[in-house]
N, C-alpha and C positions, 0 to 999 in steps of 0.2 A: 585604448588597451583594456581588455577585460580583467576581472579580478584574478582569474586563474593565471593569466600571463604575468600579472604583477607579483603574485605569490611565487611563481617560478623564478622571476628575475631576482626577487629578494633572497630566495633560497640559494640561487646560484652565487650571489654576492657573498652570502654567509659562508658557503662552502669554499669559495676562492680565498676569502679572508682567513679562514681556518688553516687552509693549506699554506698560504704565504706566512702565517704566523709561526710555522714550524721550520722555516728556512734557516734561521740562525742556529737552531739546535741540531740540524741535520747536515750542515755544511760549514765550511771554513769562512774566514773573513773575506776572501776574494769573492766567493759566490754571494755572500751577504751584501758586499759592496755593489755587485752587479745588480742584484735584486733591488737594492736601495735606489740605484739610478733609474731602473725601470719604474718603480713607484713614483719617483720624482716627476718623470715625464707624464705619467698617467695623471697625477694630481694637477700639474700645470695645464695640460691640454683639456682636461675635463672642465676646469675653471674657464679656460679660454672660450670653449664652445658656448657657454652660457651667454656670452656677449656676441662673439663673432659668428658662431655656428647658427644661432637662432635669429639674430638680427641682420646678418649679412654685413655688418661693419667690421671689416677685417683689420685687426689690430696687429701692428708690428712693435708695440710698445710695452708688452707685458714684462719685458726684462726690467722695466723701471719698478714694478711692484716687487719682483724678486729681489732686486738690489736694495730697495728701500727697506724691506724686511730684514735683509742681512745686516744693513747698517744700523738699524735699531737694535738688533741683537747684540752687535758689537758694543754699542754705547751703553747698554744696560746690563751686559753680562757680568755676573758677580755681585750685582746690586739687588736683583730680584730673582726668584726661583725660575727654573726653565719654563714652567707652564705660563708664568706671568710674562716672561720675555716673549714667548710665542704669541700670546694674546696681544701684547703691545705691538708686535711686528705686524700682525694681521690688521689691527686697528689703524696703524700708521698707513698701511697700503690702502685701506678703505678711505681714510681721510684724504690721501693724495688723489685717489680716483674721484672723490666728490668735489675736490677743489678744482681739478682740471677737466672734469667730465663735461660740464655744461658748455664751455667754449669748444672743446674738441668735438663733441657730438653735434655741433651745428653744421658741420661739413660732412659730405658723404663720399663714397667711392674712393678713387685714388687719392683724393685730398685728405681723407681721414687716415689712410694708410701712411702717407708721408708725414702727416701731423703727429701721429702716435710715435713713429720712428724718431722724429725730431725731438719730441718730448723726452723720450728715453735718453737721447744723447745730451739734451740740455741738463737734465737732472744729474746725469753722470758727471758732467764737467763742473756743475755746482758743487757736488760732493768732493771732487778732486781738489777744487780750489779751497773749499772749507778745510779739508784735511791738510793741505799745504800751508794754509794760514795758521793752523794749530801746530805746525811742525811735524806732522805725522804723514808719512807716505804709505804706510801699511800698518796693520795691527795684528798681533798674535793673541789668540784666545787660549788662556791656560785653564786647565781643569775641565775640559769639555767631556761630555758623557761618552760612554763606550759606543762602538758602532752598533751593537745590539740594541741599546736604548734608542739611538737615533733611527734605527731601522723601524722600530715599532712606532715611533712618532710619525715617520713618513708613511707607514702603512695606514695609520689612522687618518692622515691627511688625504691619502689616495682614496680610501673608502669614503671619506666625506665628500671628495670631489665627484666621485661616481654617483653617490646618492644625490648630491646637489644637481648635477646635470640631468639625472633621471627624473627627479621630482619636478624641476623647473619645466622641462620639456612637456610634461604631462599635466601641468597646472594651467589655470586660466591665464596666469602671467605668461607662461611659455607660449600659449596660443596667441596672446597679444604680441609677443616678440616676433613670432613667425609672420604675423600679419604685417608688422613693420617691414620685415624683409621683402614681402611681396609688393606692398604699396603703402607708403606712410600716409599719404593723403586719404586713401580709402580707409585705413585703419583708424584715423582720427575721426572720420565721419561716423564710425560705429561705436565711438566712445572710448577709444584707447588714448590715454594721456601720453602722447608720444614722448615729450621731453622727460617726464618723470620716469617712464618705464625704461627708456634708454639709459638714464642716469642710474637707476636701480640695478640694471643688468651690469653696467660698468663697475659699480661698486661691489656687487656680488662676485664678479669675476676677478676682483683684486685681492680678496681676503685670503684665500688659500695660497696663491703665489707669494704673498708676503710672509706667511708662516713657513712655506717651503724654502724660501731664501734664507730665513733665520736658521732653519734646521741644517741647511747645507753650509752655512757659515761655521756652525759647530763641527760639521763633518770635516771640513778642510782645516779648521783651527787657524785660518789665516784670512784676513780681509784686505783686499786690494780693489779699489773702485773700478778699475778698468776690467777686472775679471768678473765681478758680480753684476755689473751693468752691461755685460757683453751682449751686443745685438744678436749673437749666435743663439742665445737662449730663445729669443722671440722667433727667429727663423726656424729653429728646430721644433718649436711648438706648432707652428703653421705646417711644417712638413709632416709631423705626426698626425695632425688633424686631416690633412689632405689625403695621406695614404690610408689612414684607418677609416675615415668618414667623419665629418664634422657636425653632423646633425643629431646625433644620439649618443648616449653614454657608452655603448660598447665600442664605438668607432675608435676613440683614442686608445683603448686597451689593445685592439688589433694593431694599430699603428705603432704604439710604443714597443710592444713585444717584437714586432718585425724589425724596427729600426735598431733596438738595443742588441738583438741577436746579430744583425748585420754588422753593427759596429764592433762587437766582440770578435767576430770572425775575421774582419778585414782591417780594422783601424790600426792595430799594432804592427801588422806586416805590410799592409798596402793602403796607407791613408789616402793617397791620390785616387786609387781605384774606388775606395769607399765613397769619396766625395763625388766622383763621376757617376757612380751607380745611384746615389741619392738624387742627384740632379736629373738623371734619366727617369727615375721612378716618379719624381715630382711632376715632370713634364708629362709623362705617360698617363698618370692618374688624372691630372688636370684635363687632358684632352679626351681620353677614352674611358675613364671610369671616375667621373667627378663625384659619384656617390661614395667612393672609397671602398675598402675591403668589406666593411660591414654591410654597406648598401648592396654591393654586388653579391655577397654570400646570401644575404636575406632574399634577394630577387631569385637566385638559383634555388633556394629552399622552397619558396612559394611556388615556383614553376614545377618543381618535383612533386610537391604536395598535390597540386592540381592534377 
């Protein structure tokens, strides 16, 4: 990408951030809550594509980083400032990714998908048993910040996620990750340290979900392991990535906006219809538009330009 395109992308991100920063002052708590959900899915999916979109290692285990961040926030809330708790949550998620990344990344394809899903379930039930051993089956967080404060925290995480995905994809590191996706053996012959780069991508993709989970724990003011380690978090991330496009930063934005709007229109009145439509869209995009909304719109724009 040339310098002019990079400047345009940066200006677009700044303009979008400035607009979103006005949402709490221009709307009520309901609209702010919906926008916060939108930013949450953007931040989570942008982080996910750093690993899965670029390397092709499809993860169904990112709920474990979300849940780990929430659990750390619950444990340290009231003992350290909010910014310190967020950093600890992100660091805990990264530490978990580094601890389990090497054995998990030794397998590929469907085995990696199953392994990451199983890992998330394993950690969930470990936390459930630890909490049961402590005599705690749920926790309430008192003195949580206002929704406006949490909204701005989530906005910062979403912007960080977009910037991370954008910069990684256009870096030498990102080129190496895409080489792994095409052919790991060939990538290794041209100097790519396969094991190290996969582990680095895994750790990078865990940091922001950990902080997002911590922020959402403060949003709900209630911690219950079966909720925060819910596999639906991972499935929704993959759905947003498939619909929006999982290979570049704009893709998750398209997917998250589409899915959140669809949810707001249908979930309250027709949840079954919503789930059916999501399933149909997921199958349809996988079969007929694997490049997602962003890839399809980009192709149409290039065709029109020519």
